[in-house]
N, C-alpha and C positions, 0 to 999 in steps of 0.2 A: 507458892509456885517455885519449883526448882527449875533452874536454867542450867544448861550445859555450857561450860567455859573451856576454851582451849588454852593450854599453856605451851608456849613454843620456846624452846631453848635456842638462843642465838649467840653466836660468837661476838665478842666485843670487837667488831671490825666494821669499818665504813661500808655502808651499803647493805648490810645483812637485814636490817629491818625493812628497808625498801624492797628487798628481794621477796620477803614474806608478803608485803602489800601488793607487789606485782603479780605474784602467783595467785593470790586470792582474787585480784581484779581480773586476771585473764580467765578465771573460771566463774566469774559472775557472783562471787561471794562478797557480801558487804560486811565490813567491820562496824558493828554498832557502837562498841565501846572497847577501849583497851587501856592497858597500863603496862609500863615497862619498869622493871626493877633490875639492877645490875650489881655485879661485884667485879673483881679484877679480871676474871677470865670470860664470863658469859653473862647474858641477860636473860630474864624470863619475861616474855611478852605474853601477858594474859589478855585474852580477847573474848568478847561476845560476838558471834558471827551469825549470819543469816542461814548458813547450812553447815552445821558442826561436822556431820559425817563426811561430807564432800571435802571440807577444809582439812580435816584430819588426813584424809586419803591423799590429797594433792601435796600437802606439806611433807608427809612421810615419803612420798615418791621423790620429792626434791631433797631428801636426806636430812630433814629437820627432825629433831627430837620433839615429840608432841605427846602431851597427856591431856585427858579430858577429866574435868571435875565438875561437881555440881555446886552452884552458888545460888544465892537469893538476890533478886533484883527488886527494887522498890522505887517509888517516886514519892516525893514530898514537896511541900512548898519551898520555893527558893527565897526564903526570908531568914534573917538572923534568928538562930535558936531552933529552927525546925528540925534539923538533923540531930541536934543535941537532945531534943525531946524524944526522938525515936531511939537513939542510943541509950538514953537513960532508962527507957523501958526494958531494953535488953540487959543492961548492967544490973538492974534491980532483980532480974530473974537469973543472974549468974551465967548469961550466955557469953562465952568467950569468942571474940572475933580474931581469926588468924590474920586476915588482911581485908582491905576494902578499897574501892576507888569510886570516884563519882564524877559527874559532869552536870552542868546546868545549862538551860536555855530558857530565856524569858522567866516566866513565873514558876517553872518546874525544875526540880533537881532530881536526877536519877542516880541511884546508888547501887553498887554491886558489893555484896557482903559474902565472905567465906567464913561462916561460923564453924565451930567444932561440932555442933549439933544442929543440923539443918532443920529437922522436923520441929524441934523445940523453938528455934528461931522463928519459923513461919507461924507457929501457933501464937507466939507473943506478938509478932508484927501485925497480926490480924486485929489486935486491940490497941494498936498505936496509931497516931495521926499520920498515916501514910497509906499508899496503895501498893499492893504487890503487883509486879509486872509479870505477865505470862509470856510464854515463848511466842505465841501468835502476834503479840504486839511488837516484839522485837524484829519480826520478819518484815514488817511494813516499811 
């Protein structure tokens, strides 16, 4: 299952991330997962949100640079070695991962992966000890 992810370019300036969160909140858009990577001048806030199209629109209206990419989301057991087993399956099949981020709650870990070949990654993950997450689950 492919999921759309927003990447928002934010200046390395106090309050800019909060501004993104406020804009999304005012428009009833929930951030399900996010990751922030930065360099000296700007950060890239990658997010899974409840309404990608609306989020893209309101952030562009607020003059943020926004791009939409597809990623794969999965859940696996939140125990030592579970993620390694999934990643091992991808590595054995030569699937390169550009980046990933994850979070866990209780017994479950959720992982967002941006591979170079989405379709191949999904095909392999269907045979790994994990569950692919669909868009409908993320909206709940």
